[in-house]
KOLGU-949955 format. One line per 8 residues: number of its first residue (from 1); their letters; for each residue x, y, z of N, C-alpha, C. Coordinates in steps of 0.1 Angstrom, whole numbers, plus 5000, padded with zeros to 4 digits. Example, Ala and Ser with C-alpha at 12.3 -4.5 7.8 and 13.67 -1.06 7.14 Angstrom:
REM KOLGU-949955
1> AS> 5132/4943/5078/5123/4955/5078/5132/4967/5078  5128/4978/5071/5137/4989/5071/5129/5000/5079
REM end
This chain:
REM KOLGU-949955
1> MADGDPPL> 1035/9089/6013/1033/9081/6023/1016/9074/6023  1019/9060/6027/1004/9053/6026/0999/9057/6038  0982/9052/6038/0976/9058/6049/0978/9054/6062  0984/9042/6064/0984/9035/6074/0999/9035/6079  1009/9044/6069/1022/9045/6081/1019/9055/6088  1029/9053/6099/1029/9060/6112/1037/9077/6104  1034/9087/6113/1043/9098/6105/1058/9099/6109  1065/9108/6101/1079/9106/6098/1082/9110/6115
9> SDNHGHRA> 1089/9107/6117/1095/9111/6135/1097/9124/6131  1098/9134/6147/1104/9145/6150/1118/9145/6146  1122/9135/6145/1141/9132/6145/1143/9132/6139  1140/9134/6123/1148/9138/6112/1158/9149/6110  1157/9159/6118/1166/9166/6116/1180/9163/6124  1174/9152/6133/1184/9147/6144/1192/9138/6138  1186/9129/6131/1191/9120/6121/1205/9126/6113  1200/9137/6106/1207/9142/6097/1219/9147/6101
17> RLRERLLG> 1218/9152/6117/1229/9160/6124/1238/9147/6128  1235/9134/6132/1243/9124/6133/1250/9117/6120  1240/9120/6112/1250/9116/6095/1262/9123/6094  1259/9138/6098/1267/9146/6091/1281/9145/6103  1277/9140/6115/1289/9141/6121/1293/9125/6118  1287/9118/6117/1292/9106/6116/1304/9104/6098  1297/9112/6089/1306/9116/6073/1316/9123/6078  1313/9133/6087/1324/9142/6087/1337/9143/6099
25> KGGDALLD> 1331/9139/6109/1339/9130/6116/1348/9118/6119  1339/9109/6115/1340/9096/6113/1331/9090/6129  1333/9076/6127/1326/9072/6137/1326/9074/6154  1340/9077/6154/1348/9084/6171/1336/9093/6174  1332/9100/6163/1321/9115/6169/1307/9109/6177  1304/9093/6173/1293/9093/6176/1296/9086/6190  1285/9086/6203/1286/9075/6215/1282/9064/6206  1284/9051/6218/1278/9041/6212/1260/9040/6207
33> HELIEYLL> 1254/9047/6221/1242/9046/6213/1234/9052/6203  1243/9065/6202/1243/9068/6187/1245/9064/6174  1256/9055/6177/1262/9043/6166/1247/9038/6164  1242/9030/6174/1231/9018/6172/1216/9026/6167  1217/9039/6173/1207/9044/6172/1207/9049/6155  1215/9054/6146/1215/9053/6135/1216/9041/6130  1221/9031/6131/1221/9020/6126/1205/9014/6123  1195/9016/6134/1185/9012/6139/1177/9019/6125
41> ALAIPRRD> 1178/9030/6125/1169/9044/6117/1175/9039/6101  1184/9036/6098/1183/9024/6084/1172/9012/6085  1174/9001/6099/1162/8992/6095/1146/8997/6096  1146/9005/6106/1130/9009/6111/1134/9028/6106  1130/9028/6095/1132/9043/6090/1123/9051/6097  1115/9050/6103/1099/9061/6105/1097/9062/6119  1103/9058/6129/1106/9056/6143/1115/9060/6150  1114/9064/6160/1125/9071/6168/1136/9063/6177
49> TKPLAKAL> 1145/9060/6172/1155/9045/6176/1164/9052/6186  1159/9059/6191/1174/9063/6203/1165/9053/6221  1155/9055/6219/1149/9045/6231/1151/9028/6231  1156/9027/6218/1156/9015/6213/1170/9011/6215  1181/9019/6209/1190/9016/6208/1196/9014/6224  1193/9024/6234/1198/9025/6247/1191/9012/6253  1179/9010/6251/1176/8995/6258/1183/8988/6252  1186/8986/6241/1195/8973/6238/1212/8976/6246
57> LREFGGIG> 1212/8984/6245/1228/8987/6249/1226/8985/6264  1218/8986/6270/1217/8981/6282/1212/8965/6289  1203/8963/6279/1200/8947/6286/1213/8939/6277  1219/8941/6268/1237/8934/6263/1247/8937/6271  1246/8951/6280/1257/8954/6287/1268/8964/6279  1262/8966/6268/1271/8975/6258/1273/8970/6241  1281/8976/6237/1283/8972/6220/1286/8961/6218  1293/8956/6222/1301/8947/6223/1291/8932/6229
65> GLLTADAE> 1283/8935/6235/1274/8922/6239/1262/8926/6229  1261/8933/6223/1250/8935/6217/1251/8929/6204  1264/8932/6200/1267/8929/6183/1271/8912/6187  1269/8910/6194/1273/8890/6194/1263/8885/6199  1252/8892/6203/1239/8885/6211/1236/8876/6198  1224/8870/6199/1222/8860/6192/1207/8867/6186  1202/8862/6175/1191/8868/6171/1177/8863/6176  1176/8855/6183/1167/8851/6195/1168/8860/6206
73> ALARVPGM> 1177/8865/6209/1179/8874/6223/1172/8886/6221  1179/8892/6205/1179/8902/6201/1160/8905/6201  1158/8896/6195/1140/8896/6194/1131/8896/6206  1136/8890/6218/1130/8895/6231/1129/8908/6234  1140/8914/6227/1134/8932/6231/1125/8938/6227  1115/8943/6236/1106/8951/6227/1111/8962/6216  1101/8959/6205/1107/8971/6193/1117/8964/6180  1122/8953/6188/1133/8948/6181/1122/8937/6169
81> GDTASAAI> 1124/8937/6156/1120/8930/6149/1129/8924/6139  1127/8914/6128/1140/8906/6121/1149/8918/6111  1142/8928/6105/1151/8935/6102/1162/8942/6112  1154/8948/6117/1164/8956/6131/1174/8943/6138  1172/8935/6138/1180/8920/6142/1192/8920/6131  1187/8920/6120/1193/8913/6107/1208/8924/6109  1204/8940/6110/1212/8949/6110/1222/8951/6122  1218/8945/6132/1226/8947/6144/1234/8932/6137
89> KIAHAAAI> 1230/8923/6133/1238/8908/6130/1250/8913/6117  1244/8922/6109/1254/8923/6099/1265/8932/6103  1260/8944/6111/1272/8951/6120/1284/8944/6127  1278/8933/6131/1286/8926/6141/1299/8918/6127  1289/8908/6116/1299/8902/6105/1307/8909/6101  1303/8923/6095/1310/8936/6087/1326/8936/6101  1325/8937/6113/1334/8940/6123/1345/8925/6124  1338/8917/6123/1344/8905/6123/1356/8904/6110
97> RLLQSEVQ> 1347/8905/6098/1356/8903/6086/1369/8916/6087  1362/8927/6090/1378/8934/6092/1386/8932/6098  1384/8924/6109/1395/8922/6121/1400/8906/6115  1391/8898/6107/1397/8886/6107/1407/8888/6092  1406/8897/6082/1414/8902/6071/1426/8908/6077  1432/8916/6087/1439/8914/6094/1451/8904/6098  1440/8896/6105/1448/8881/6110/1451/8872/6097  1448/8871/6086/1449/8866/6074/1461/8872/6065
105> ARPILANW> 1462/8886/6070/1471/8890/6060/1484/8888/6059  1490/8886/6078/1506/8884/6077/1506/8869/6084  1513/8866/6087/1517/8853/6096/1515/8857/6114  1507/8848/6116/1501/8849/6130/1511/8853/6143  1523/8847/6143/1532/8851/6154/1538/8860/6153  1536/8866/6136/1543/8883/6135/1532/8892/6140  1519/8889/6143/1509/8901/6146/1499/8898/6157  1505/8893/6167/1497/8893/6178/1485/8900/6183
113> QALTDYLH> 1488/8916/6179/1479/8920/6186/1465/8923/6175  1464/8918/6163/1458/8920/6155/1447/8907/6157  1457/8891/6160/1450/8884/6167/1439/8883/6179  1445/8891/6183/1441/8891/6200/1425/8899/6198  1426/8905/6191/1419/8918/6189/1404/8915/6183  1410/8905/6170/1401/8899/6164/1392/8885/6175  1400/8881/6178/1397/8869/6187/1386/8872/6200  1393/8884/6206/1384/8893/6218/1369/8898/6207
121> ADMAHHAI> 1372/8903/6200/1356/8909/6195/1348/8895/6189  1351/8881/6186/1344/8872/6180/1340/8863/6198  1350/8863/6205/1345/8859/6214/1340/8860/6227  1347/8877/6232/1351/8877/6244/1332/8881/6247  1322/8883/6240/1309/8891/6245/1302/8881/6246  1305/8864/6244/1295/8853/6240/1292/8849/6257  1279/8846/6257/1276/8841/6271/1277/8825/6273  1283/8821/6261/1285/8803/6264/1299/8806/6262
129> ERVRVLHL> 1306/8792/6266/1324/8790/6264/1324/8783/6251  1330/8789/6242/1336/8781/6230/1351/8781/6229  1352/8771/6221/1365/8765/6219/1373/8766/6202  1374/8773/6200/1384/8770/6185/1396/8769/6181  1403/8763/6169/1414/8759/6170/1413/8767/6157  1428/8775/6155/1434/8777/6148/1442/8771/6142  1443/8770/6122/1453/8761/6119/1461/8768/6108  1471/8768/6111/1487/8777/6105/1495/8768/6097
137> NTRNMLIR> 1496/8770/6086/1507/8765/6077/1523/8767/6082  1531/8763/6074/1548/8763/6079/1551/8780/6080  1541/8787/6074/1549/8801/6073/1540/8807/6086  1532/8801/6095/1525/8811/6102/1513/8815/6098  1508/8810/6089/1500/8819/6082/1488/8809/6084  1474/8816/6084/1462/8811/6089/1455/8801/6078  1456/8792/6082/1447/8781/6070/1429/8780/6072  1429/8783/6084/1416/8778/6092/1411/8782/6101
145> DEVVSEGS> 1402/8790/6106/1401/8793/6121/1384/8784/6123  1385/8772/6129/1371/8768/6132/1367/8768/6149  1354/8771/6147/1349/8768/6165/1349/8753/6162  1354/8747/6173/1350/8729/6176/1341/8727/6186  1340/8737/6193/1329/8732/6204/1323/8744/6211  1307/8746/6214/1301/8754/6224/1298/8751/6230  1301/8753/6245/1298/8747/6252/1284/8751/6265  1286/8755/6278/1273/8762/6286/1285/8776/6290
153> IDSAQVHV> 1276/8782/6300/1279/8794/6309/1296/8791/6314  1298/8775/6315/1311/8775/6326/1318/8765/6316  1315/8757/6308/1323/8747/6304/1324/8742/6289  1331/8739/6284/1328/8736/6264/1340/8722/6266  1334/8710/6261/1342/8693/6256/1347/8696/6241  1359/8696/6246/1368/8693/6235/1375/8678/6233  1374/8675/6225/1382/8661/6221/1392/8664/6212  1405/8660/6218/1417/8663/6213/1420/8654/6203
161> REVIRRAI> 1415/8642/6201/1414/8632/6190/1408/8639/6177  1396/8647/6179/1390/8652/6168/1397/8669/6160  1405/8672/6172/1414/8683/6164/1427/8679/6163  1432/8669/6165/1445/8666/6157/1441/8655/6143  1429/8648/6142/1429/8648/6131/1425/8655/6121  1419/8668/6123/1410/8679/6115/1426/8684/6111  1437/8682/6121/1448/8691/6117/1453/8686/6111  1457/8670/6110/1463/8664/6100/1454/8665/6086
169> DLGSAAII> 1440/8661/6085/1433/8663/6074/1434/8678/6066  1440/8690/6073/1442/8700/6066/1454/8702/6068  1465/8695/6070/1479/8696/6066/1485/8707/6073  1478/8710/6084/1482/8722/6092/1498/8716/6101  1506/8728/6099/1521/8726/6106/1520/8732/6121  1511/8738/6126/1510/8742/6139/1494/8745/6141  1489/8745/6150/1479/8750/6159/1478/8758/6168  1466/8765/6171/1465/8774/6184/1452/8770/6191
177> LVHNHPTW> 1450/8766/6202/1438/8766/6206/1429/8780/6215  1418/8783/6212/1414/8797/6218/1405/8793/6229  1404/8797/6237/1392/8796/6247/1385/8803/6256  1372/8807/6255/1367/8823/6264/1361/8818/6274  1360/8826/6284/1355/8829/6294/1347/8839/6297  1334/8831/6297/1321/8842/6295/1320/8852/6309  1320/8862/6308/1317/8871/6323/1300/8873/6321  1296/8874/6329/1283/8880/6336/1282/8891/6344
185> SF> 1273/8902/6341/1274/8914/6350/1258/8918/6356  1257/8917/6365/1247/8918/6371/1240/8930/6377
REM end
């Protein structure tokens, strides 16, 4: 340890216990704040990350809001730096890719639950309205998933001619328009 480094946290044994529970019993064995705490511990190795994890979950209204928060919003929370923010964003990206792979594996119309899980994870916790278009081929397989508009807390503009032009360019046999309604809890 270098002279300027802070001493190792008293929580080293706590982190080991979290790791053992995670590896032995899976993610369901940890509470939301413990998942975030352990993730932050990987990004901030010499600090007790439990208070920060709890503060983040409180600030963003839970794990969904936290994972979908943008980097600027994360940076406004005292104790969050670029590395910790990147850890949160990589966890979100991995979750979205996992859900997206389920959507891409089978025809969309045969797998509505996977589609709604993916869309919910990606859009439900955004603070602004978003509109996306899912382009499908003749077998109802996903060709492309594109965000076509990001608006404000209560509106997002969509130009039908742009949606149709893009569908023609991609050779889409069908499209599904998806739109969220942000919720605010105070």
